[in-house]
C-alpha positions in Angstrom: 45.5 -4.5 -5.3 44.7 -4.9 -1.6 43.3 -8.4 -0.8 40.5 -7.9 1.8 40.4 -11.5 3.1 44.1 -11.7 3.6 44.1 -8.3 5.4 41.3 -9.3 7.7 43.1 -12.5 8.6 46.3 -10.5 9.2 44.4 -8.2 11.6 42.9 -11.2 13.4 46.4 -12.7 13.8 47.8 -9.5 15.1 50.2 -9.0 12.1 48.7 -5.6 11.2 46.4 -3.1 12.9 43.4 -1.3 11.5 45.2 1.9 12.2 48.1 0.8 9.9 45.6 -0.1 7.2 44.0 3.3 7.4 47.4 4.9 6.9 48.2 2.6 4.0 45.0 3.6 2.3 45.6 7.3 3.0 49.1 7.1 1.4 47.7 5.3 -1.7 44.9 7.8 -1.9 47.4 10.7 -2.0 49.4 8.9 -4.7 46.2 8.4 -6.7 44.7 11.9 -6.4 44.8 12.4 -10.2 42.3 9.6 -10.7 39.5 11.5 -8.9 38.4 8.5 -6.8 36.7 10.3 -3.9 33.9 12.8 -3.6 34.9 13.2 0.1 37.7 11.6 2.1 37.6 11.7 5.9 40.9 10.4 7.1 40.6 11.9 10.6 37.3 10.2 11.4 38.7 6.9 10.0 41.8 7.3 12.2 39.7 7.9 15.2 37.5 4.9 14.4 40.7 2.7 14.0 41.9 3.9 17.4 38.8 3.6 19.4 36.3 1.1 18.0 36.0 -2.6 18.6 37.6 -4.1 15.4 38.2 -7.7 16.3 35.4 -9.4 14.3 33.3 -9.1 11.2 35.3 -6.9 8.8 38.2 -6.5 11.3 38.6 -2.8 10.8 39.0 -2.9 7.0 38.7 0.5 5.3 35.7 0.7 2.9 34.7 3.3 0.3 31.0 3.9 -0.2 29.4 5.3 -3.4 28.2 8.9 -3.0 24.5 8.1 -3.5 24.5 6.3 -0.1 23.5 8.7 2.7 25.9 9.5 5.5 25.1 11.9 8.4 28.8 12.3 9.2 30.1 12.9 5.7 28.8 15.1 2.8 26.5 13.4 0.4 26.2 14.9 -3.1 24.7 12.2 -5.3 27.1 13.2 -8.0 25.1 16.4 -8.6 25.7 20.2 -8.2 22.2 20.4 -6.7 23.6 19.2 -3.4 26.2 21.4 -1.8 29.5 20.1 -0.6 28.4 20.3 3.0 24.9 18.7 2.5 24.4 16.0 5.1 21.3 13.8 5.4 19.8 13.5 8.9 20.8 9.8 9.2 23.1 7.2 7.8 21.9 4.7 5.2 21.2 1.3 6.7 24.2 -0.3 5.0 26.5 2.3 6.6 25.3 1.3 10.0 25.7 -2.3 9.0 29.3 -1.7 8.0 30.2 0.1 11.3 28.3 -2.5 13.4 30.4 -5.1 11.6 33.7 -3.4 12.5 34.3 -1.8 9.2 35.7 1.7 8.8 34.2 4.1 6.2 37.2 5.9 4.7 35.2 8.1 2.4 32.6 8.6 -0.3 33.6 7.4 -3.8 32.7 9.4 -6.9 29.4 8.5 -8.7 27.9 9.7 -11.8 25.0 12.2 -11.5 22.3 10.4 -9.5 23.9 7.1 -10.6 22.8 7.7 -14.2 24.8 8.0 -17.5 26.5 11.4 -17.3 30.2 10.4 -17.0 32.0 11.3 -13.8 35.5 12.8 -13.5 37.0 9.5 -12.3 39.7 7.9 -14.6 40.5 4.3 -15.2 43.6 3.3 -13.2 44.8 1.1 -16.0 44.7 3.9 -18.6 43.6 7.5 -17.9 42.3 7.8 -21.4 39.7 5.1 -20.6 36.6 5.2 -18.5 36.2 3.1 -15.3 32.6 2.7 -16.2 29.5 4.0 -14.5 27.9 4.7 -12.3 30.0 3.2 -9.5 33.1 4.6 -11.1 35.0 5.7 -8.0 34.4 2.5 -6.1 35.6 0.2 -8.9 38.6 2.4 -9.7 39.6 2.8 -6.0 39.8 -1.0 -5.6 41.6 -1.4 -8.9 44.2 1.3 -7.9 44.9 -0.5 -4.7 43.6 2.4 -2.6 40.8 0.4 -0.9 40.4 -3.3 -0.1 36.6 -3.1 -0.5 34.1 -0.6 -1.8 30.3 -0.5 -2.3 28.4 0.5 -5.4 25.0 0.2 -6.8 23.5 -1.3 -10.0 20.3 -0.2 -11.7 21.5 -1.2 -15.2 25.0 -2.5 -15.1 26.9 -0.2 -12.7 28.5 -2.9 -10.6 29.4 -5.5 -13.1 30.4 -3.2 -16.0 32.9 -1.0 -14.1 34.3 -4.1 -12.5 35.0 -5.5 -15.9 36.5 -2.2 -17.1 38.7 -1.9 -14.1 39.8 -5.6 -13.7 38.3 -6.3 -10.3 35.9 -8.8 -8.8 32.4 -7.6 -7.9 29.0 -9.0 -7.0 25.5 -7.6 -7.6 23.8 -9.9 -5.2 20.2 -11.0 -5.3 17.7 -8.2 -5.2 17.4 -6.7 -1.7 19.9 -9.1 -0.1 21.5 -5.8 1.2 19.3 -3.1 2.6 18.6 -0.1 0.4 17.1 2.2 3.0 19.0 5.5 2.7 20.3 4.9 -0.7 19.2 7.6 -3.2 16.6 5.8 -5.3 16.5 5.9 -9.1 14.5 2.9 -10.1 13.5 1.1 -6.9 12.5 -2.1 -8.8 16.0 -2.3 -10.1 18.4 -0.6 -7.6 20.7 -3.0 -5.9 23.8 -2.6 -3.7 27.0 -4.4 -4.7 30.5 -5.1 -3.5 33.9 -4.6 -5.2 37.1 -6.4 -4.2 40.3 -7.8 -5.7 39.2 -11.4 -5.9 36.1 -13.5 -5.6 37.0 -14.7 -2.1 37.3 -11.1 -1.0 33.8 -10.1 -2.2 32.3 -13.3 -0.8 33.9 -12.6 2.6 32.6 -9.0 2.6 29.1 -10.0 1.4 28.9 -12.7 4.0 29.5 -10.2 6.8 27.3 -7.5 5.4 24.4 -9.8 4.6 24.7 -11.9 7.8 24.7 -15.1 5.8 27.2 -18.0 5.2 28.5 -16.9 1.8 32.2 -17.4 2.1 33.9 -19.6 -0.5 37.5 -19.6 0.8 39.0 -22.9 1.8 35.9 -24.9 0.7 35.2 -27.5 -1.9 31.9 -27.0 -3.6 32.6 -29.7 -6.2 32.9 -29.2 -10.0 30.1 -27.0 -11.3 28.2 -27.2 -14.6 28.1 -23.9 -16.5 25.6 -22.9 -19.2 26.9 -20.4 -21.7 24.3 -17.8 -22.7 25.4 -15.1 -25.1 22.2 -13.0 -25.0 21.8 -12.4 -28.7 18.8 -10.1 -28.0 21.2 -7.7 -26.3 23.3 -7.2 -29.5 26.7 -8.5 -30.6 29.8 -8.1 -28.5 33.1 -6.7 -29.5 35.7 -9.3 -30.6 37.7 -9.0 -27.4 34.5 -9.8 -25.3 33.9 -12.9 -27.4 37.5 -13.9 -27.1 37.4 -13.4 -23.3 34.3 -15.6 -23.0 36.0 -18.3 -25.0 39.1 -18.1 -22.8 36.8 -18.6 -19.8 35.2 -21.6 -21.4 38.6 -23.2 -22.2 39.7 -22.6 -18.6 36.6 -24.3 -17.2 36.9 -27.3 -19.5 40.6 -27.8 -18.7 39.6 -27.7 -15.0 37.1 -30.5 -15.6 33.9 -28.5 -15.5 31.0 -29.4 -17.8 30.1 -26.5 -20.1 26.9 -26.6 -22.1 25.0 -24.1 -24.3 22.1 -22.3 -22.6 19.6 -19.9 -24.0 17.3 -17.3 -22.4 13.8 -17.6 -23.9 11.6 -15.0 -25.7 10.1 -13.8 -22.4 13.6 -12.9 -21.1 14.3 -11.1 -24.4 11.1 -9.1 -24.0 11.9 -8.2 -20.4 15.4 -7.1 -21.4 13.8 -4.7 -24.0 11.5 -3.3 -21.2 14.3 -2.5 -18.8 14.5 1.1 -20.1 10.7 1.6 -19.5 11.0 0.7 -15.8 14.3 2.6 -15.4 12.9 5.9 -16.8 9.4 5.6 -15.4 10.6 5.1 -11.9 13.5 7.5 -12.3 11.0 10.2 -13.3 9.1 9.6 -10.0 12.3 9.4 -7.8 13.8 12.6 -9.2 10.6 14.6 -9.6 11.7 17.2 -7.1 15.0 17.7 -8.8 13.4 18.0 -12.2 10.7 20.4 -11.1 12.8 22.7 -8.9 16.5 22.2 -10.1 16.1 21.4 -13.8 18.8 23.8 -14.8 21.4 21.8 -12.8 20.6 18.5 -14.4 22.5 17.1 -17.4 20.7 16.9 -20.8 21.0 13.1 -20.9 19.3 12.8 -17.5 16.5 15.3 -18.4 15.8 13.3 -21.6 15.4 10.1 -19.6 13.2 11.7 -17.0 11.0 13.3 -19.6 10.7 10.0 -21.3 9.6 8.4 -18.0 7.0 11.1 -17.5 5.6 10.5 -21.0 5.2 6.8 -20.4 1.6 5.8 -19.7 1.2 3.8 -16.5 -0.4 0.9 -18.3 2.8 0.5 -20.4 4.9 0.5 -17.2 2.5 -2.0 -15.6 2.7 -4.2 -18.7 6.5 -4.3 -18.6 6.5 -5.2 -15.0 4.2 -8.1 -15.9 6.7 -9.1 -18.6 9.5 -9.1 -16.0 7.5 -11.4 -13.7 6.8 -13.9 -16.5 10.4 -13.8 -17.5 11.5 -14.7 -14.0 9.5 -17.8 -14.1 10.8 -18.7 -17.6 14.4 -18.2 -16.5 14.1 -20.5 -13.5 14.0 -23.4 -16.1 17.3 -22.1 -17.6 19.1 -22.5 -14.3 17.7 -25.9 -13.4 20.2 -28.1 -15.4 23.3 -26.0 -14.5 25.0 -24.5 -11.5 25.6 -21.1 -13.1 25.3 -19.2 -16.3 28.4 -17.7 -18.0 28.0 -14.7 -20.2 29.6 -11.4 -21.1 30.2 -8.8 -18.4 30.6 -5.9 -20.8 30.6 -5.5 -24.6 34.3 -5.2 -24.7 37.2 -3.1 -23.4 36.6 0.2 -21.5 35.6 3.0 -23.8 37.0 6.6 -23.7 35.7 8.8 -20.8 32.9 10.6 -22.6 30.9 7.4 -22.1 30.3 5.1 -19.1 30.1 2.1 -21.4 27.1 -0.1 -22.4 25.2 -2.1 -19.8 23.4 -4.3 -22.4 24.6 -7.6 -21.0 23.8 -6.6 -17.4 20.2 -5.2 -17.7 18.4 -8.6 -17.7 20.3 -9.8 -14.6 19.3 -6.6 -12.8 15.7 -6.8 -13.8 15.5 -10.5 -12.8 17.1 -9.7 -9.5 19.5 -12.6 -9.7 23.1 -12.6 -8.3 25.8 -11.8 -10.8 29.6 -11.8 -10.3 32.3 -10.3 -12.4 35.3 -12.5 -12.7 38.3 -10.5 -14.1 40.5 -12.2 -16.6 44.2 -12.2 -15.6 46.0 -9.4 -17.5 48.0 -11.9 -19.6 44.7 -13.3 -20.9 42.6 -10.1 -21.1 44.7 -8.3 -23.6 45.4 -4.6 -23.9 42.9 -3.5 -21.2 40.9 -5.2 -18.4 38.1 -7.6 -19.3 35.8 -9.7 -17.2 33.2 -12.4 -17.7 29.9 -12.6 -15.8 28.8 -15.6 -13.7 25.0 -15.7 -12.8 22.9 -18.0 -10.7 19.2 -18.2 -9.8 17.5 -15.8 -7.5 18.7 -16.3 -3.9 21.5 -18.6 -5.0 24.3 -16.1 -4.1 26.5 -18.8 -2.6 26.1 -20.9 -5.8 27.1 -17.9 -7.9 30.1 -17.1 -5.8 31.3 -20.7 -5.6 31.0 -21.0 -9.4 32.9 -17.7 -9.9 35.6 -18.8 -7.5 36.0 -22.0 -9.5 36.3 -20.1 -12.7 38.8 -17.6 -11.2 41.0 -20.5 -10.0 40.7 -22.2 -13.4 41.8 -18.9 -15.2 44.8 -18.6 -12.9 46.0 -22.1 -14.0 45.8 -21.5 -17.7 
């Protein structure tokens, strides 16, 4: 995989140019065409940007892929749906695209997404095994980083679509605190849940990128944050994991303990369990509002699984939706107490190994974190520890504690590397 922080430092030192990085990505994209990573690739525009733009700060000219539910005026935007033609272009870029370019990043192309970032699987294949899914809905972004085609990519999470594909593809990723990154110009599904996220090879890479994009001091490279305390929360209300997920969590616990970290049991309370159960209500109710035009006028071009969810949302009484929102607010207050005695929570990133491509995988261990709006980081297990396919664990901190989550995740990543 391409290491974003190392490449940025190499550009800053004059050891490599952004133009050379674009060509490196272009060559790897050609070699990986069979994985179906990109909805649209604009190498000529990327080459022009590398040759003409100021690229001596921020992201230092690193090529970035952006999920194809993020609006771009200069590239086609299809939202993973046949409703929008290949040449459809919104009138303006999403705010995050402007942030990337202002920060000296180069948008290489639009990565494949599932239909409106929902559950209908995309054509993207897992780079580790073409018979396995990269997960949804940020499938192209996670797989492009895993395949070594891009050093960084953006995705979104409404249920588990940053953390889950990161686990399935063996890359690092962060779903930051709710609205840390701007969502203007990102096709909405459930605005109370939708959150932009970042994929990279390592925790230091995603921390570097998020620090630049969010304009906040979030880097963790070369710093000593001390030895964290982790609380292990298995989320029994979300269902039992597969054996490999439990084994992976135990490997992470063993690595932390050998590195000197304190590891204690933690438990989300009944309000969190109730909020987790209500995630679907918010998701479908808001999805039905966001995609009302498509449902009314383009229904024949929607997948059955999406139609079913939207119709469920339309059938949900507003008072039920309002009640679930209230449950979520009460759960946020309850969960604050869970984080007080620890630096971070350690839990499953996904139920197990990546499933076959007719599914995007199950987000049951991610939904609560999305609903609470807290930062969550996928830390991939080294291949020798993961087993047959990629596997990650999830590190979570309190709302607004993105640096704490990244620092704890970096500590765990280092500990796993020393096992």
